[in-house]
N, C-alpha and C positions, 0 to 999 in steps of 0.2 A: 779263730775268734770265738769266744763263748757267748752265745746268745741265750738268754734265760729260757725261752720257751722251747728250746731244743734239748733241754736236759731234764732227766728224771732225777728224783732225789738220790744223791750219792754222797759218799764221804768227802770232806774237804781236803783230806791229806793228799789226794791225787790231782787236785786242781792246781794249776801253776801259781806260784807264790805271789806273783805280781797282780793277780786278779783281786777284785774287790768282791768278797764273798758275803752274801746276804741270805738270811732265813727270815721269812715273813709268814706268820700263821694268822690268817684273818678269820673272823666270824663269818658264818654262811653268807649273809647278804652282801658282804664286802669282797668276797673272793673274786667274783668276775670283774667288777669295776676296778678293783685294785690291780688285778693282773693285766687288764687291758691298758690301763694308764701307765703302769710301771714298765711293762714290756715295751711300750712305745718309746719311753724314755731310754730304756736300756739299749734298744736297737740304735737309736740316734747317738747315744754316748759311745757305744762300742765301735761304731763306724769311724769316729774321730779319735778314739783311744784304743787302737787294736792291741797295744802291748800292755795295757792295764784295764782289761775288760771287766764288766760286772758279771758275776755269776750268781743267779738266783733260781734255784730249782723250784718247780711249780708245786703248789699245794694240791694234794689229791682230794682231801676231804676236810671237814671242819677241825679235825684234831691232828691228823697226819702223824701216826706213831713213828714213822721213819725219821722225821725230823727230831722227835724226842730222843730216839735211840742215838742219833748222831751226837746230840748235845750231851747226853748223859754218859756216853762212852768216851768223850773227848779226854785225852790224856794230858794235853798241854794246849797253850793258846793257839798254836798253829793249826789245831784241829777244830777250832771254833770259827764261827762266822765273824766277819768284821762288823756286821750290823745284825742285830736280832730284834725283830719287831713282832710283838705278840700281845694278845689280850688275856693270856692265861698265866697262871702262877705256878703250875706244876713243875716246871723246870727251874725257874728263878729261885724257888724256895725248896727245891730238893736239897736235903741236908749236905750231901757231898758236893754237889755242883755249886751251891751257895758259898760254902766254905772255901772252895778252890778258886772260884772265878769272880764271885760277886763281892764277898767281904775283902778280898785282896785287891779289888779295883782293876783286875785284868779286863773285865767287862765293866764299863762305866755307864751309869745312868745319864742319859743325855736329855737336857731340857734347854730349848732355845732361849737365848738371852732375852729377847723381846717378850716371848710368851711367859717367861717366869715372873715377869712384873705383874701379871694379872692373877697369879695363883695365890690364894690366901696363905699367910705365913704358916699357919698350923698345918695346912696340907703340904706346902713346900718343904717344911722342915722334916715332916714324916717321910716324904719321898726321899729326901737327901740322906736321912738317917739310915735308911736301908739300901741306899745306892740304887734307887729305882728311878729310871728316866720316864718321861711321858711325852708323847706326841699330841694326843688328843684324849678326850674323855667321853664316856657314855655311862649309862646307868640302867637299872631295872625299874620297872614300874607296873602298875595295874591298869588295865583298860576295862571299863565296865560296858557291857553290851545291854542297852536298855530294851532290846527286843525280847529279852528273857523275862517273862511275866512273873515267874516264881519269886524273884527278888526285886523289890522296888527300892529298898533302902540303899543309900549311897554311903559306903564306909568312908571314914575320915582319917583312918590311921592304919598302919600295918598291924598293930595289936588287934584292931577290930576285925580284920579278915580272918583272924585265928579263932574267932568265936564260932560256936556250934551252929548259929543261924546261917552260916555260909557253907555248911556241910554239903558236899556234892556239887558245889557251884564254882569250883576253881579248876581251870585248865592252865598248865604250866608249859612254857616252851621247852622243848628238849629234842635233841637229835639222836639220843642213845637209849631208846626204850624208856624204862622207868627210872633211870639214873637221875639223881638230883643235881642241881647246880650248886657247887660248893660255895661260891661267892655269895649267892642269894641266901642260902641257908645259914651261912655264917653271919651275915648281916642281921637276919631275923633273930638269931641267938644273941647277938651283941645288943640289939635294941629292945628285945621283948623278953629276955630271960631264957633260962635253961630249958624250959618246957615248950618254947616257941616252935621248935622244929617238929615235935610230935603233934602239936595242935594244928600246925599248918598241913602236915601230911594227911591228917584225918579229914581235912576239908577238900583235898585234891581228888578229883574224879577222873582226870585225863591228863596225859602228857603228849604233846604233839609238836611237830615242826611249826614254826610261826606262820608259814604260808597257809597251812590248813586251818589254823586258828583264825586267821584273818578272813579266809574264805567263808568260814562258818558264821562269823559275826553278822548280826542284822540280816539273817536269812531264815529260811524255814527248816534248817537242819536241826533235828531233835537232839543232836549231840552237843550243840553250842551251850556255853555256860555264861553266867552273869559276869564272872570275874576272870580275867585273862592276864596271867602274869608273864611278862616277856621283857627282854632287854629293849632299850630305846632304839637300838639299831634295827630291831624287828618292828617295833611299834611305829616307826617313821613311815612304814609302808601301808598303814591302815588308811583306806580311802576316806576323804573328808566327808563324803556323802553318807557314810554309814552312821547309824544311831549309836555311836560309841564315844565314850569320853575317857581320856587319859587322866587318871586321878592324881591329885597331889596330896601327900600325907604329911601330917604334923611332924613326924619323927625325921623327915627328910628322906633321902633315898641312897642306895649304895652307889658309890662312885667307882667306876671301872676304868682305870687308865689304859690307853693303848701304850704299852710299855715299849720304850725305845732304848736299847742298849748298844753301845759302841765299844769296840775294842780300843782301849786307851792308846795303845801303840800305833793305831791306824787311823786316828781321828782326822788327821790332815788329808789322808787319801780318801776318806769317806765324805769329805765336805760337799762334793757335787751332789751326792745322793741326799744328804741332810738338807741341802738347799732345796732340792726338788720336793722333798717331803713337806716343806713349809711353803711351797709355791701356791699361788691362787688356784690353779687347776686341781692340785691335790686336796687343798682345803675344801673346795666345792664338792669333790667326790666324797669326802668324809661327811660333810654337812648333809648331803642328800641321803646318807645312810645312817644317820643317828649319832655320829661322832662329832664333837665340837672341840675346837682348840680353846685354850684357856681364855683368850680375849673375847670369845663368843658365849661363854658359859655364864648363866645367871647364878652367881655364887651365893645369892640369898636363899637358894633352895635347900640349904643345909645338907650338902653332900657328905657322905660318910665313907672314908677309906676302909678297905678291908683290915682285919686285925693282923697287920704285918708282924707285930711282936710275937703273937702266938705261932704264926706260920714259920717265923725265923727260929723260934725256940724249939718247936716240936717237929718241924718239917711238914711240908704240904701234904705228903702222903698220909701221915698219921692224922692230921687235922681233917682231911677229906674223908678218910676211912671212918673216923669216929662219928662225924656228922652223917655220913651216908648210912651207917648202921642204925642210927636213931630214925632217920627218914624212912628207910625200908621197913623197919619194924612196925611203923604206924600207918603206912599206906593201906588203903582198902584194896588189896591185890585182886580179890575175886571180882569186885565191881569194875575195877580198871581193866582187868583182862577181858571182860565181856566187851568192852568198847574197843579194845585193840585188835579184836578178831576181824 
C-alpha cells in the first residue's frame, strides 16, 4: 500500500499502474495545512482501496525542482501524474511540455461544474482557451504599514507606487534572495507599460519571506517599510491588531489561479480526489490561507489573469528571463545587500 507521507519524490514510471498519482506544489503558507489534510484523506482512502492507492510524494520546499524534473522529462502520459495541482506556470507553459501534453489535451484543465457558473465569461473563456483548469484563486496586493512615519500618503494605484516618492519604501515577498516574481512583474508590465518593471525595481529596498515582513510591520524594527507587496496567501496572516491596511487599487489586481490539471484518460479514477478537493474541509483550509473558490470571490475587484498568450507563444522560460533581466538591472543591489547581511 502506498501512503503519501512515506514516499520521497521519485519517478512515476516505477509506481504500480493502478495507483492514482498526484503532484501538488503549494505556496509556502499552504504546504503544511495542505499536507496534513490531504495525507489524512489519503490514509483513509488507501485503507479501503488497497489495490488502487493514491501516491503523492511530499513537497520539500516552495518550488521542489525534483517535481519539475519529473514533469519536464516525461516521455509519455504514463510518466505523468494523474492530477497536477500547482500555483506556478513554469511547467504548464514550458514550450515542449505545453505542446506535448497541454495543447493535445492529454492533461486537461479541470473546473468544477458548479464553480464554473461563478467565473466571469471573460476569465472562463481565457482559461479554457489555454486548457488551464482552476481549483481556487488568489492574488497579489500591497499592505501599507502606517507606523512608518516617512510615508504618510496612501497610494491609490499600482502606477502610483512606481513613482520616485516611494523610493526605498517597498519590500517584496520572496523565497529566493533577490529573484523577482514573474507573475507580479508581468502584471505590472501589462497594466503600467514597458517601463513599469524598471520603475518598480528602483523603489524596492528589500526582499524577504512574508513571515519576516509581517513580523516587522507596526513594530520598532528600522528595516520595516511603508509598502509591502505580497500574495494574498501571505497577507491573510497579518494580525488584525497591527496598524496595517491592505490597499485596493484602481487597476485591479493580478489573478493567480491554483491550477488543477487532470489526465484525461484517468478522470473517472480521479473523481474521489476531485470531490475531496471541493469538500467543505478543503475549502475552509484554502480560505484560511488566502485562496478562494470562484463562488467566494468578489469578481467586482477587476482581477487580471496573466498574459497566457505571451507565455504560450514565447514559453515561460523566455518570458521569465526577459522580465528578470530588466528587474535585476534596475534593483539597487548595494543598498539591498546591506540589508540582507
